[in-house]
N, C-alpha and C positions, 0 to 999 in steps of 0.2 A: 504454400499459401492456402488460405481457406476463404471460401465464399459463404455468404449467408444464404442457406437454402431453406430456412425455416427457423424454428426455435433454436436457441443456442446449442441445445443438446444434439441437434441434428446437423451440425456443420460437417462438411465433407471436403476432401481435397479438391482443388479446382485449379485449372491452368491459368485462370484469369489473373489480372494484376492487382486484385483487391485482397484485403485481409479482414477476416471476420473475428472480432474480439468481443465475445459475449458480455464482458464486464463493462464495455463502453456504453454509456446511456445516450450520448449525443451522436447524432448522425453526422458523419464526416462528408462534406460536400467537396467534390473534386472538380477541377476544370478539365473538361474533355473537349478536344478539338476534333470536330467531325468534318471530314472532307469527302466529296463524292465526285465521280466522273461518270455521267450517264450518256450512253450513245444515243444521239437524237436524230439519226438518219432516217428513222421510221416514225410513223404516228404513234406506235406503241412506245417507242423510246421517249418521245416528247411527253407522253402521258406519264411514264415512269418518273421522268425528271420533275414534273410538277408535283407528283405525289411525294417524292423524296424531299423536295424543298419544303413542301407544306408540313411534313412531319418534323423536319429540323426546326422550322420556325416555332413549332409548338414547344420545343424544349430548350432553345437557346437563342443567341443573338447572331444574326448574319454579320460577318465581318468582311467577307468578300463573296463573289458570286456563288461559289460552291463550298464555302467554308463557314462553319458555325462554331462559336464558343458556347459551351454548355456547362453550367454548374449543376451537378447532380450527384446523388449518392450512388453507390455501387449497384444497388438493386435497380434503380431507375436506368442506369447506364446499360445494364443487361437487357432491360425491357426495350429501350430505344434501339439497341443494336439488333435485337430480334425483329422488331417492326421493320427496320430499314433493310435487313437481309431478305425479308419476305417480299419487299417491293422491287428489288433490283433483279436484273438478269445477270447472273454470275459469269456468263460467257462473254458479255460485252460491256458490262458496267463494273465500277469498283467503288468501294468504301474504304476509308482509312479513319482509324480512331487513334488520336494521340492523347495519352493519359498524362496530363501535366501536374496532377495532384492538387493538394490544398495550399502549397506554398509556391504559387505561380506568378505572383505580381512582379518579381524581379526576373522572370523568364520571358516576359512578353514585352516587346518594344514596338510602338506604333510610330510610323513616319508618314506624313502626307494627309490626304483628304479622308473624309469619313471617320472622324474620331469616334470611338465607341464609348460606352459607359460601363461602369462596374456593376454588373447585375446583382452583386451582393449588397450594394449600398441602397439606402432609402431613396426612392424617387419622389420628387415634389412636382406636382402638376400645376 
C-alpha cells in the first residue's frame, strides 16, 4: 500500500489502509468511525475528554457519546489521527479508527433514537 506523502513522484510504502494513485484527480472521501475512551477520574482526564470531543466535532458527526462518523480523505484522516494521538494519555485512554471506506451506505444500519444525516448530502436550512 502507498500513502500520499507529497507529489506523486514521492509516494512511499506505508502501513496505513490507504492507497495513493497519482493518476486519480478526484479525492476519495472515506467514512472513518472514530471512537475514544478517555479516563475521567482526574481533572486532567476530564480536560482531555473535552479536547478530544471538541476535535472530533470539528471533523465529523457525533453518533453516540464517544463515537463520530467522519467523511475525509486519507491525508485529513492522518492529520486528525495525529491531533488526537497528541491529546490522549496512551497509558489510560484509547482511540479506535474504523475505516469503512467509500462504499459504506450498506454497512451502516441505525435503529432507535437520534437519527443521523448523510454528511455527503446537501443540507437545506
